[in-house]
N, C-alpha and C positions, 0 to 999 in steps of 0.2 A: 412697905418701908424699904428705903434704900440700903443695899448691901454695904456694910462698913468697908469691906475689902475693895469694893468698887470705888468708894469715896477716897480711900487711901491711895489707890493706884492712880486715880484722877489727879489728886493733889501732887503726887510725885512727878507725873508727866508734866503738869503745869509748872512746877519748879524748874525742870529742865528746859522747858520752852522759854520761860521768862529769862533764865540765865543766858541762854543762847542769843535771844533777841537783844538783850542789853549789851552783850559783848559786840555784836554786829553793829549796833547803833553807835557805840562809842568808837569802834575801830574804823568804820567806814563813813560815819556821819549820815546814815540813812534812817528813815523812819521805821519804827517797829512793825507797822501794819502789814507791810509787804512780806514780812516773815511770819507774823502772828496769825494771819488769816489762814494760810495753808497749814500751819502747825496745829492750830486749834482744830481745823477740819479733820486732819489725819488722826489727831489724838482722840477726838470725840467718836470718830468712826471705829477706831481700835477698841474703844470702851463699849461699843454696841449701839451708839446713837447715830443711826444713819437714816434720818427722817427727811421728808421733802422740805423741812424748815431748817435744817442744821446749818446751812450757810448763812441764813439770817442771824443766827446766834453767833456765828464766827465773826461776821461783819460788825454786829452791834457791840460785841465784847471787845474787839480790837479798837473800835472807836472810843469806847469808854477809857481804855488805857491811854489813848492819845490826849484826852483831856488833861491828864496829869503830866505826861511827858512834854506836851506842847507848852503848858503853863510854866514848867521848869525852864524850858528852852527860851521862851520869850523873855522871861525874867533875866536870865543870864545874858542874853544878847542885848537886852535893853540897857544893862549896866555898862556895856561897851558902846552904846549909842548906835547900834547897827540896825535897829528896827525902823522901817519906814512907816510911821504911823499914819501918814497921809494916804499911802497906798491901802493900808488896812481899812481905814474908814471908808474909802471910796469903793473898795471891793467887797466889804462885808455884807451889805444887803443882798447882792446877787448871789454870793457864795451861800449864804444862809437859805435863800429860797431854793437854790439848786440842791442843797443838802436835804431839805425837807421833802422835796419832790422825789429825791433818791430814796428816802425811807418808804414813802408811799409805794413807789414802784417795786422796791426790793421786797416789801411785805407781800406783794401779790405774785411774785415769781417763785418758781420751784427751785430747789437747791441746785439741780443740774443746770438750769439756765444761768444762775449766778456763778456757778463754777466756770461755765463757758465764757461769760463776760470777764471774770477774773483772769482766766487763761489768756484770752486775746489781749487784754490791756496789760497783763503781766509780761507777756512776750515783748510788747512794744517798750515797756519800761526797761526790761533787761537789755534790749538792743540799744536803747539810749545810753544806759550805763556803759555798754560795751564800746560803742563807736561815737557817742555824742561828745560835744566839746562846748566848754563855756564861751568859746570864741565865736560860736555861731550867733548871728544877729539878724534880726528883722528890722529893728529901728533903734534909735538912740535914747528913747524915753518910753515910759509906760503908755499904753493905748488910751485914747480919749473915751468920751462917754459912750458912743455907739458900740465900739469894739468891746469895751469893758462890759457893757450891758449884755453882750452875747457871750463873752468868754467866762465871766464870773459864775453864772449859774452852771455852765458846763463843768467848770472846775469842781464846784461843790457836788454836783450830781455824780460825776464819774468817781470822785473820791469815796462817796458813800457806797456806791455799788462795788467798790474794791475793799472797803473797810480800812482805808488809809487816810493819813493826814494830808497836809498841803504840800509836803516836800516833793513827792514824786512828780506831780504836775506843776506845782507852783515855782519850783526852782528853775526848771527848764524854761517855763514861760517868762519869768522875770529876766533871766540871762539873755533870752532871745530879744527882749526889749531893752537891752542896753544897761541892765543893772549889774553891779559887781556880784561875784559869787557869794561874798560874805553878807552883803545886804539881802540878796535873794534867799539865802538859807535862813537868816534871822527873821525876815518878814514872812516867809512861807511857814515858819513855825506858828506865827499868828494865824495864818490861814487854817492850820490844823485845829486850833482852838475854836475858830469860827465854824468850822465844819462839824466838829465833834460834839460840842455842847447841845445844839438844837437837835441833832440827829439822834444822840443817845436818849435824850428826854423823850423823843418820839418813839424810839425803839422799845422803851419801857412799857409802852401801851400796845405793842404789837402782840396779838393773841397767838400763842404757841401751845398746842395740846400738851398736857402734862406728860403723857407717855413719850413724847418726842423730845423732851428737854433733858439735858444733863441736870444733876442735882443742884438745887439752890439757884435756879434761873428765874429772873423776874422779867416778864415780857420776853424780850430776846437777849437780854444781857445776863451772862453767867457771872455771878459775883465772885466765886472762888477763882476763876480764871482772871478776872479783873484784878482782885486784890493781890494774888500771888505774883502776877506779872509785874504789877507796879512795885511791889516790895523787892523782888529779885533784880529787876532792872536798875533800881536805885544803886545797888552795890556793883553789878556787873558792868554797867555802863562806864563807870570809873575805870574798871579794869581794861575795858576796850580802849579807852582814851590813852591809858598808859602804854598799851601795846602799839597803838598808832604812832606814838612819839618814838617808839623803839624800833620801828621797821618802816619800810617804804609801803604805804597803803595802795599805791597805784596798781601793782599787779594783783593785789588782793581784791580791788574793786572789779577787775576783769573777771577773776574767779567768781566773785559774788554775782556778777552780771550773768555769767553762764549758769550758775546755780538757780538764780531766780527764773531764768528762761526755761530751764529744764523743769523746775517745779510748776511753772505756769503751763507748759506744754503737757505735763502729766494731768493737771486739773482739766485742761481742755480735752485730753483723751478720755478721762472719766466722764466728762459731760457728754461726749459723743457716744458713750457706751462701749468703748473698746477696752 
């Protein structure tokens, strides 16, 4: 039987994680996955769950929260007419295929390997936040069938291996192909939904040994982490938005970029055994 004090401590830690992720999402306009995956990882490790499958649980649970947050975001952006539904329809099949392949691959990898992947990709994302610009451009319109057929599965695949939605890869991709930042953010929220729904359904059937799972985990999805994060971010994201309107978020984005880079480098360090 699970120790009640362990459950209480886990719930308290998850409330803090969800609150922080919500504030960051509202303040800086970034997806929660890039924060949630390392936060879940360190929390579960602190609670004594340091198994070869712990990263699968972190990825799957982060993606489960993205189903809710992406649905909210798409709905809000669609009311303002910012979502490019043609792009979503054309990119959806490839993204879904890549996401499902990502689940299959992630289920076979050890936690240390997934930490290394998160570390490398996290550093690249952090550097993009630090030095990237929405003015960078490859073309004036979204790519055609051949390029889309290549890029869409890669987007879904890499997002699942990091436990993130469509924003971190989708927004830079769309702005590089001539889309405005507002349209890119709105449409990439739809990418997140396309990535998260099939991958989470698949992760529910990934076998994780009972002794390696935090309490109330089904497949690779930890339901307390999912529910608490969704509930807390509902309130704290609004706080983050208010803070964003009260201050200049640009220097904060640089601080966040450094923070993500440091977290990713630490994950990479642990993956390498140092």
